[in-house]
Backbone as CSV, one residue per row, in Angstrom:
resi,resn,N_x,N_y,N_z,CA_x,CA_y,CA_z,C_x,C_y,C_z
1,UNK,97.178,98.901,131.285,96.101,97.969,131.033,95.232,97.878,132.286
2,UNK,93.939,97.975,132.078,92.980,97.883,133.175,92.747,96.425,133.551
3,UNK,92.578,95.593,132.540,92.197,94.195,132.757,92.696,93.387,131.567
4,UNK,93.065,92.150,131.793,93.356,91.218,130.698,92.027,90.533,130.368
5,UNK,91.341,91.042,129.356,89.976,90.606,129.058,89.891,89.174,128.547
6,UNK,90.800,88.729,127.662,90.738,87.302,127.283,90.927,86.380,128.495
7,UNK,91.786,86.773,129.418,91.985,85.974,130.632,90.739,85.987,131.506
8,UNK,90.075,87.130,131.598,88.837,87.205,132.379,87.802,86.227,131.821
9,UNK,87.660,86.197,130.490,86.714,85.258,129.874,87.114,83.826,130.200
10,UNK,88.386,83.520,130.047,88.859,82.156,130.342,88.565,81.780,131.790
11,UNK,88.807,82.689,132.709,88.553,82.419,134.125,87.064,82.275,134.422
12,UNK,86.241,83.079,133.775,84.796,83.012,133.997,84.198,81.725,133.441
13,UNK,84.752,81.221,132.345,84.173,80.034,131.716,84.099,78.847,132.672
14,UNK,85.092,78.675,133.521,85.046,77.587,134.505,83.915,77.763,135.499
15,UNK,83.743,78.979,135.977,82.656,79.257,136.912,81.288,79.082,136.269
16,UNK,81.184,79.484,135.033,79.911,79.322,134.323,79.608,77.851,134.064
17,UNK,80.633,77.072,133.792,80.434,75.632,133.592,79.900,75.003,134.879
18,UNK,80.494,75.385,136.003,80.035,74.854,137.290,78.588,75.273,137.566
19,UNK,78.242,76.502,137.204,76.874,76.977,137.392,75.903,76.200,136.501
20,UNK,76.289,75.959,135.239,75.438,75.170,134.335,75.223,73.760,134.878
21,UNK,76.272,73.179,135.467,76.153,71.827,136.015,75.313,71.818,137.292
22,UNK,75.463,72.847,138.102,74.761,72.897,139.382,73.317,73.358,139.294
23,UNK,73.012,74.169,138.301,71.649,74.691,138.140,71.250,74.582,136.668
24,UNK,71.165,73.348,136.157,70.954,73.179,134.720,69.638,73.763,134.210
25,UNK,68.564,73.650,134.968,67.281,74.160,134.485,67.299,75.682,134.372
26,UNK,67.873,76.338,135.367,67.965,77.799,135.337,68.822,78.240,134.157
27,UNK,69.952,77.585,133.969,70.863,77.984,132.900,70.295,77.661,131.513
28,UNK,69.514,76.581,131.409,68.830,76.307,130.133,67.812,77.405,129.845
29,UNK,67.113,77.835,130.879,66.163,78.927,130.714,66.851,80.216,130.298
30,UNK,67.989,80.499,130.914,68.753,81.697,130.556,69.234,81.598,129.113
31,UNK,69.696,80.422,128.710,70.157,80.217,127.338,69.027,80.425,126.338
32,UNK,67.845,79.932,126.674,66.687,80.121,125.805,66.350,81.604,125.680
33,UNK,66.409,82.329,126.794,66.163,83.770,126.780,67.193,84.479,125.902
34,UNK,68.461,84.120,126.055,69.527,84.738,125.262,69.315,84.480,123.774
35,UNK,68.975,83.251,123.424,68.742,82.916,122.016,67.562,83.699,121.454
36,UNK,66.515,83.858,122.248,65.351,84.620,121.795,65.713,86.094,121.607
37,UNK,66.477,86.653,122.535,66.869,88.062,122.439,67.783,88.310,121.236
38,UNK,68.641,87.355,120.935,69.543,87.493,119.789,68.891,87.110,118.470
39,UNK,67.709,86.542,118.544,66.985,86.167,117.333,66.299,87.370,116.714
40,UNK,65.343,87.101,115.893,64.618,88.183,115.238,65.309,88.606,113.957
41,UNK,64.652,89.511,113.244,65.165,89.901,111.936,65.330,91.406,111.755
42,UNK,64.916,92.210,112.714,64.967,93.660,112.533,66.349,94.217,112.858
43,UNK,66.893,93.853,114.002,68.241,94.290,114.380,69.222,93.164,114.098
44,UNK,70.369,93.508,113.536,71.377,92.478,113.297,72.122,92.157,114.592
45,UNK,72.870,91.074,114.578,73.571,90.620,115.786,74.607,91.631,116.268
46,UNK,75.279,92.303,115.346,76.262,93.321,115.743,75.582,94.413,116.555
47,UNK,74.460,94.904,116.068,73.734,95.965,116.771,73.276,95.485,118.144
48,UNK,72.777,94.265,118.199,72.326,93.719,119.475,73.490,93.586,120.458
49,UNK,74.651,93.184,119.961,75.812,93.056,120.855,76.314,94.421,121.306
50,UNK,76.221,95.425,120.446,76.598,96.782,120.867,75.636,97.286,121.940
51,UNK,74.356,96.999,121.797,73.383,97.367,122.836,73.729,96.653,124.139
52,UNK,74.017,95.354,124.047,74.366,94.585,125.251,75.637,95.129,125.891
53,UNK,76.602,95.533,125.072,77.843,96.102,125.610,77.559,97.407,126.353
54,UNK,76.703,98.247,125.787,76.343,99.498,126.465,75.651,99.224,127.789
55,UNK,74.754,98.262,127.795,74.060,97.917,129.043,75.049,97.352,130.051
56,UNK,75.978,96.520,129.600,76.992,95.956,130.503,77.793,97.063,131.173
57,UNK,78.137,98.095,130.406,78.860,99.243,130.970,77.969,99.971,131.971
58,UNK,76.728,100.242,131.584,75.827,101.018,132.446,75.521,100.303,133.754
59,UNK,75.463,98.951,133.725,75.176,98.214,134.959,76.445,97.747,135.674
60,UNK,77.605,98.068,135.072,78.912,97.832,135.703,79.211,96.343,135.917
61,UNK,79.073,95.573,134.837,79.328,94.123,134.897,80.549,93.790,134.048
62,UNK,81.708,93.637,134.698,82.934,93.357,133.944,82.847,92.103,133.080
63,UNK,82.400,90.968,133.605,82.318,89.797,132.732,81.364,90.015,131.560
64,UNK,80.270,90.738,131.791,79.340,91.042,130.704,80.031,91.896,129.646
65,UNK,80.820,92.871,130.083,81.589,93.692,129.153,82.480,92.791,128.298
66,UNK,83.171,91.867,128.947,84.097,90.992,128.220,83.366,90.173,127.163
67,UNK,82.308,89.488,127.556,81.611,88.614,126.619,80.964,89.399,125.473
68,UNK,80.383,90.560,125.768,79.703,91.312,124.709,80.681,92.097,123.847
69,UNK,81.826,92.501,124.392,82.872,93.100,123.555,83.414,92.055,122.589
70,UNK,83.608,90.845,123.083,84.086,89.752,122.232,83.070,89.468,121.119
71,UNK,81.793,89.398,121.475,80.755,89.112,120.478,80.614,90.261,119.483
72,UNK,80.723,91.503,119.948,80.649,92.649,119.026,81.787,92.573,118.011
73,UNK,82.978,92.235,118.481,84.118,92.082,117.569,83.860,90.948,116.579
74,UNK,83.363,89.837,117.079,83.073,88.674,116.228,82.067,89.022,115.135
75,UNK,81.109,89.886,115.446,80.061,90.229,114.491,80.409,91.468,113.662
76,UNK,81.688,91.870,113.713,82.163,92.899,112.796,82.074,94.330,113.266
77,UNK,81.858,94.574,114.546,81.810,95.953,115.026,83.169,96.617,114.845
78,UNK,83.142,97.887,114.518,84.381,98.656,114.396,84.664,99.364,115.718
79,UNK,85.887,99.794,115.870,86.262,100.560,117.062,85.418,101.834,117.155
80,UNK,85.153,102.466,116.019,84.358,103.689,116.004,82.931,103.418,116.487
81,UNK,82.366,102.281,116.084,81.029,101.921,116.552,81.032,101.670,118.055
82,UNK,82.083,101.030,118.550,82.185,100.795,119.993,82.327,102.123,120.728
83,UNK,83.100,103.048,120.181,83.246,104.354,120.828,81.905,105.089,120.907
84,UNK,81.103,105.056,119.842,79.785,105.688,119.908,78.891,104.970,120.909
85,UNK,78.998,103.646,120.950,78.237,102.859,121.917,78.638,103.238,123.340
86,UNK,79.951,103.413,123.586,80.412,103.812,124.915,79.897,105.205,125.257
87,UNK,79.786,106.066,124.254,79.211,107.398,124.485,77.778,107.316,124.975
88,UNK,76.993,106.427,124.376,75.613,106.248,124.820,75.561,105.654,126.224
89,UNK,76.467,104.725,126.524,76.502,104.131,127.863,76.847,105.187,128.909
90,UNK,77.787,106.071,128.593,78.157,107.149,129.516,76.958,108.089,129.705
91,UNK,76.312,108.435,128.619,75.132,109.304,128.681,74.070,108.711,129.607
92,UNK,73.825,107.418,129.478,72.781,106.768,130.265,73.213,106.423,131.683
93,UNK,74.516,106.217,131.893,74.979,105.766,133.196,75.778,106.777,133.995
94,UNK,76.006,107.959,133.445,76.718,109.051,134.105,78.156,108.688,134.469
95,UNK,78.692,109.327,135.506,80.099,109.212,135.878,80.628,107.797,136.023
96,UNK,79.961,106.923,136.774,80.479,105.566,136.902,80.609,104.858,135.558
97,UNK,79.725,105.176,134.619,79.816,104.544,133.307,81.037,105.016,132.526
98,UNK,81.538,106.213,132.826,82.774,106.671,132.184,83.896,105.683,132.490
99,UNK,83.998,105.265,133.740,85.059,104.344,134.142,84.888,102.977,133.474
100,UNK,83.656,102.513,133.377,83.396,101.223,132.743,83.472,101.325,131.220
101,UNK,83.214,102.508,130.660,83.362,102.684,129.217,84.820,102.517,128.805
102,UNK,85.742,103.011,129.634,87.170,102.802,129.352,87.480,101.310,129.339
103,UNK,86.859,100.573,130.254,87.051,99.121,130.283,86.409,98.460,129.064
104,UNK,85.239,98.933,128.656,84.564,98.367,127.488,85.383,98.537,126.222
105,UNK,85.992,99.719,126.048,86.824,99.965,124.875,88.080,99.104,124.918
106,UNK,88.717,99.024,126.082,89.916,98.195,126.208,89.580,96.725,125.943
107,UNK,88.456,96.257,126.467,88.046,94.863,126.246,87.864,94.601,124.761
108,UNK,87.169,95.506,124.061,86.968,95.337,122.623,88.305,95.283,121.899
109,UNK,89.212,96.220,122.198,90.510,96.258,121.521,91.282,94.956,121.723
110,UNK,91.347,94.468,122.965,92.093,93.236,123.250,91.454,92.024,122.572
111,UNK,90.147,91.923,122.651,89.468,90.750,122.124,89.421,90.762,120.605
112,UNK,89.327,91.918,119.994,89.397,92.026,118.530,90.788,91.595,118.070
113,UNK,91.830,92.055,118.777,93.201,91.673,118.437,93.412,90.167,118.609
114,UNK,92.833,89.603,119.657,92.964,88.154,119.886,92.303,87.364,118.765
115,UNK,91.184,87.850,118.260,90.506,87.174,117.156,91.317,87.258,115.869
116,UNK,92.022,88.371,115.706,92.824,88.559,114.499,94.068,87.674,114.510
117,UNK,94.430,87.191,115.710,95.563,86.279,115.812,96.760,87.003,116.214
């Protein structure tokens, strides 16, 4: 196991809460941006979360991988869809993205299993 992804999310949530309390205007602005990006009617939420997961891999953000893998699972992404998404992330991010793609797939598997109970 590379990382315990549900634990990473749990650990990050405390830090994010402190950030929301300490910089409420910035975090409200970020929340508004996130809601706008996830809105719209052309791309569904699953597709948007798969795009976000690929970007998280390409920019090498472990917490981003965790949150977007969790959301992709929540919105019904399949393992096969995540694997194709990781392929695109590797294509766009080269060698370092290969290492983060392994983390993205593991995060999806763990978080999908956690949702299933």
